C-alpha positions as CSV (number, residue, x, y, z in Angstrom):
1,X,-69.7,-56.3,-0.9
2,X,-67.6,-53.4,-2.2
3,X,-69.4,-53.4,-5.5
4,X,-72.7,-52.7,-3.7
5,X,-71.7,-50.4,-0.9
6,X,-68.8,-48.5,-2.5
7,X,-71.0,-46.8,-5.0
8,X,-73.8,-46.3,-2.5
9,X,-71.5,-44.6,0.0
10,X,-70.2,-42.1,-2.6
11,X,-73.6,-41.6,-4.0
12,X,-75.3,-40.6,-0.8
13,X,-73.4,-37.3,-0.4
14,X,-74.1,-36.4,-4.0
15,X,-77.8,-37.0,-3.5
16,X,-77.7,-34.9,-0.3
17,X,-76.0,-32.1,-2.2
18,X,-78.5,-32.3,-5.0
19,X,-81.3,-32.1,-2.6
20,X,-79.6,-29.1,-0.9
21,X,-79.5,-27.3,-4.2
22,X,-83.3,-27.6,-4.3
23,X,-84.1,-26.6,-0.8
24,X,-81.2,-24.2,0.2
25,X,-79.1,-23.1,-2.8
26,X,-77.1,-20.7,-0.7
27,X,-75.9,-23.5,1.6
28,X,-75.3,-25.8,-1.4
29,X,-73.2,-23.2,-3.1
30,X,-71.3,-22.4,0.1
31,X,-70.5,-26.1,0.6
32,X,-68.8,-26.0,-2.7
33,X,-66.9,-22.7,-2.0
34,X,-69.1,-21.0,-4.6
35,X,-71.5,-18.1,-4.7
36,X,-75.0,-17.9,-6.1
37,X,-75.5,-16.1,-9.3
38,X,-78.4,-13.8,-10.1
39,X,-81.3,-13.7,-12.5
40,X,-81.5,-16.3,-15.2
41,X,-78.0,-17.4,-14.3
42,X,-79.3,-18.4,-10.9
43,X,-82.0,-20.5,-12.3
44,X,-79.5,-22.2,-14.6
45,X,-77.0,-22.7,-11.7
46,X,-79.6,-24.2,-9.4
47,X,-81.2,-26.4,-12.1
48,X,-78.0,-27.7,-13.6
49,X,-76.3,-28.2,-10.2
50,X,-79.3,-30.0,-8.7
51,X,-79.7,-32.2,-11.8
52,X,-76.0,-33.1,-11.8
53,X,-75.7,-34.1,-8.1
54,X,-79.1,-35.8,-8.0
55,X,-78.5,-37.6,-11.3
56,X,-75.0,-38.8,-10.5
57,X,-75.9,-39.7,-6.9
58,X,-78.9,-41.6,-8.0
59,X,-76.9,-43.6,-10.6
60,X,-74.2,-44.5,-8.1
61,X,-76.6,-45.3,-5.3
62,X,-79.2,-47.3,-7.3
63,X,-76.4,-48.8,-9.4
64,X,-74.8,-50.1,-6.3
65,X,-78.1,-51.3,-4.8
66,X,-78.9,-53.2,-8.0
67,X,-75.3,-54.1,-8.8
68,X,-75.7,-52.6,-12.2
69,X,-72.2,-51.9,-13.6
70,X,-73.5,-49.6,-16.3
71,X,-75.4,-47.3,-14.0
72,X,-72.3,-47.1,-11.6
73,X,-70.0,-46.3,-14.5
74,X,-72.2,-43.6,-15.9
75,X,-72.6,-42.0,-12.4
76,X,-68.9,-42.2,-11.7
77,X,-67.9,-40.9,-15.1
78,X,-70.2,-37.9,-14.6
79,X,-68.4,-37.0,-11.5
80,X,-64.9,-38.1,-12.7
81,X,-65.0,-35.8,-15.8
82,X,-65.3,-32.8,-13.5
83,X,-61.7,-33.3,-12.3
84,X,-59.9,-32.6,-15.6
85,X,-62.4,-29.8,-16.4
86,X,-61.5,-28.1,-13.0
87,X,-57.8,-28.4,-14.0
88,X,-58.5,-26.8,-17.4
89,X,-60.5,-24.0,-15.7
90,X,-57.6,-23.3,-13.4
91,X,-54.8,-23.5,-16.0
92,X,-56.6,-22.0,-19.0
93,X,-59.2,-19.7,-17.5
94,X,-57.6,-18.3,-14.4
95,X,-59.6,-20.2,-11.8
96,X,-58.2,-21.5,-8.5
97,X,-56.7,-25.0,-8.5
98,X,-59.1,-26.7,-6.1
99,X,-57.2,-29.9,-5.2
100,X,-59.6,-31.2,-2.5
101,X,-62.6,-31.5,-4.8
102,X,-60.4,-32.9,-7.6
103,X,-59.3,-35.7,-5.2
104,X,-62.9,-36.5,-4.2
105,X,-63.9,-36.6,-7.9
106,X,-61.1,-38.9,-8.8
107,X,-61.8,-41.2,-5.8
108,X,-65.5,-41.3,-6.8
109,X,-64.5,-42.3,-10.3
110,X,-62.1,-45.0,-9.1
111,X,-64.7,-46.4,-6.8
112,X,-67.1,-46.6,-9.7
113,X,-64.5,-48.3,-11.9
114,X,-63.6,-50.9,-9.2
115,X,-67.2,-51.7,-8.4
116,X,-68.2,-52.1,-12.0
117,X,-65.2,-54.4,-12.7
118,X,-66.1,-56.4,-9.6
119,X,-69.7,-56.8,-10.8
120,X,-68.6,-57.7,-14.4
121,X,-66.1,-60.2,-13.0
122,X,-68.8,-61.8,-10.8
123,X,-71.2,-62.1,-13.7
124,X,-68.5,-63.6,-16.0
125,X,-67.7,-66.2,-13.2
126,X,-71.4,-67.0,-12.9
127,X,-71.8,-67.4,-16.6
128,X,-68.8,-69.7,-16.9
129,X,-69.4,-71.5,-13.6
């Protein structure tokens, strides 16, 4: 049950945020305590952000729906890698240490790992059963 619904539950907000980047970038940026850039940087910010959130959310949601461990791990890893990069941004580049998003990213990554392991364990049991 967790292997299906865990990734789907963490994927839904990512999909919603990705969609928000497309239809209302100012609200999407605000929900992340960010500001919109201008000019070509705005186009990059919206495109990259929408793609990241839609892509990782899709992988987690559909991976959970299909019980596809690889899709779930890829989606979770995309989100999980953000946490150490945020820490680097704060320590090495003078950004703020944003603990709440880091915790959410780590939880998303852990959900993906646990769900993928559960799926892989179930497939091993089926193959050996």
